[in-house]
Structure formats: C-alpha cells, structure tokens
C-alpha positions as semicolon CSV with decimal commas, in nm:
position;residue;x (nm);y (nm);z (nm)
1;M;7,569;8,245;8,877
2;D;7,579;8,017;9,181
3;N;7,886;7,814;9,093
4;L;8,241;7,915;9,021
5;I;8,429;7,772;8,725
6;I;8,766;7,699;8,876
7;K;9,070;7,760;8,658
8;R;9,325;7,706;8,936
9;S;9,311;7,706;9,313
10;Q;9,561;7,691;9,596
11;I;9,524;7,694;9,973
12;I;9,728;7,983;10,110
13;E;9,823;8,059;10,470
14;A;9,910;8,354;10,687
15;E;10,076;8,241;11,009
16;I;10,024;8,425;11,335
17;V;10,388;8,433;11,439
18;G;10,438;8,488;11,811
19;T;10,173;8,623;12,044
20;P;9,875;8,762;11,848
21;A;9,870;9,142;11,863
22;V;9,594;9,386;11,772
23;G;9,684;9,588;11,463
24;K;9,969;9,361;11,360
25;R;9,992;9,245;10,998
26;Y;10,075;8,884;10,917
27;F;10,174;8,836;10,554
28;F;10,088;8,532;10,345
29;T;10,347;8,256;10,326
30;D;10,557;8,253;10,013
31;I;10,454;7,998;9,751
32;P;10,719;8,027;9,477
33;Q;10,490;7,962;9,180
34;L;10,245;8,227;9,306
35;S;10,473;8,504;9,427
36;R;10,612;8,683;9,124
37;L;10,329;8,903;8,996
38;N;10,228;8,617;8,773
39;I;9,879;8,546;8,903
40;V;9,541;8,705;8,857
41;I;9,306;8,653;9,150
42;Y;8,934;8,620;9,084
43;G;8,800;8,457;9,399
44;L;8,876;8,393;9,766
45;E;8,723;8,185;10,042
46;A;8,830;8,136;10,403
47;F;8,852;7,832;10,626
48;T;8,850;7,794;11,003
49;S;8,909;7,478;11,204
50;T;8,543;7,388;11,144
51;Q;8,609;7,342;10,771
52;L;8,982;7,258;10,778
53;A;9,131;7,118;11,101
54;T;9,492;7,160;10,993
55;S;9,651;7,337;10,701
56;P;9,828;7,153;10,417
57;Q;10,152;7,245;10,598
58;S;10,021;7,067;10,914
59;S;9,963;7,390;11,109
60;K;9,665;7,439;11,337
61;T;9,392;7,648;11,172
62;V;9,225;7,937;11,358
63;V;8,897;7,848;11,526
64;S;8,556;7,959;11,401
65;T;8,509;8,196;11,696
66;S;8,810;8,401;11,581
67;T;8,613;8,695;11,447
68;G;8,896;8,949;11,481
69;I;9,076;8,871;11,154
70;S;9,053;9,072;10,834
71;V;9,230;9,023;10,503
72;T;9,379;9,284;10,272
73;L;9,477;9,221;9,911
74;R;9,718;9,444;9,721
75;N;9,756;9,471;9,345
76;Q;10,083;9,478;9,151
77;A;10,123;9,850;9,227
78;K;10,088;9,767;9,601
79;V;9,751;9,944;9,613
80;E;9,505;9,785;9,854
81;F;9,206;9,698;9,635
82;A;9,035;9,479;9,896
83;Y;9,097;9,637;10,234
84;Q;9,018;9,470;10,567
85;I;8,754;9,224;10,452
86;P;8,640;9,035;10,763
87;M;8,756;8,675;10,736
88;Y;8,417;8,567;10,870
89;T;8,242;8,694;10,555
90;L;8,474;8,489;10,332
91;I;8,358;8,157;10,482
92;R;8,118;7,998;10,231
93;S;7,879;7,862;10,494
94;N;7,830;8,219;10,619
95;N;7,725;8,359;10,280
96;S;7,489;8,112;10,113
97;G;7,773;7,889;9,996
98;L;7,914;8,148;9,757
99;V;8,278;8,231;9,693
100;V;8,364;8,601;9,712
101;L;8,458;8,706;9,359
102;F;8,679;8,994;9,245
103;T;8,737;9,170;8,919
104;P;9,044;8,978;8,794
105;T;9,345;9,158;8,941
106;T;9,718;9,085;8,927
107;I;9,865;9,045;9,276
108;N;10,188;8,957;9,449
109;L;10,077;8,713;9,719
110;T;10,349;8,809;9,966
111;D;10,228;9,172;9,965
112;C;9,884;9,058;10,089
113;Y;9,816;9,009;10,459
114;I;9,576;8,946;10,743
115;Q;9,536;9,189;11,030
116;I;9,416;9,126;11,383
117;S;9,152;9,349;11,545
118;N;9,067;9,119;11,837
119;T;9,290;8,846;11,979
120;T;9,011;8,645;12,142
121;S;9,044;8,274;12,053
122;L;9,371;8,332;11,863
123;N;9,696;8,159;11,953
124;A;10,056;8,184;11,843
125;N;10,152;7,979;11,537
126;E;9,794;7,923;11,419
127;V;9,727;7,996;11,054
128;A;9,447;8,172;10,871
129;C;9,375;7,958;10,565
130;F;9,216;8,072;10,241
131;N;9,149;7,909;9,908
132;L;9,277;8,140;9,635
133;Y;9,106;8,111;9,298
134;Y;9,342;8,239;9,030
135;D;9,491;8,203;8,689
136;F;9,839;8,272;8,557
137;V;9,899;8,598;8,372
C-alpha cells in the first residue's frame, strides 16, 4: 500500500531548549488533547526547514543538514517500542514518499522524545517537527 488512510493527524514539536547537547533528551511539547494515554499512534513523518520553514507555533524548524537527531517513542507502560529512529529516515522525500507506519500502539506523547547525537547545524530554541498519525482510543 503506497498511501496512508489518515484518521487524524497533528504536527507535534520537540523544542531544543538551551544550547544543544549530545545525549540530551528533549521531550515533545504537551498538546492537551493528545497527552493522556488516549491516542493510538500508527504513523510518523518528520519535517525539516526544507519541508516546513516554521512550526505551527512559529518556531524555527531544524535544518535538513541536522542529521544528529533521533526519536524515541514510548508506549503506555513507558517501554520504548521505537528507540532512536534517525529523524532523517522519517522524512518522506528520503524514503520513496512513504510514511513510517507502526503497529497501532497507545502512547503518552509527553513521554516520547528526541535525542541529539551530533549538534552540527542545531541551534537553541529550534524545534524538531513531526506529523503524528493517530486515532483516539
């Protein structure tokens, strides 16, 4: 299947607060309707400034040369079911235009995070943006 049937989607952000640091975790910003173990994630895609210049919250998006970001998703039991996926591989133009799909899993968004492995091209207060494909439980 080449296309995704979208039930619901939301752009989510993880802000790099302060000076970017290798190994530091930056958790996703709280979105009240998505933060109470009431969503099931089934897909995720990433955006850099090439695809999305600024976030919906008017923050500067990380640049496409920022290859030192990975994302980790945790389920409702706080178990990391998707651990350190390189953000670069979640960008649709880098993988034949496909969205990365998951077995539907209940998550708490604020338990999920990005982690920095290389600070090249990263600046304080930039955001890593993702489109979360989900449905309510």
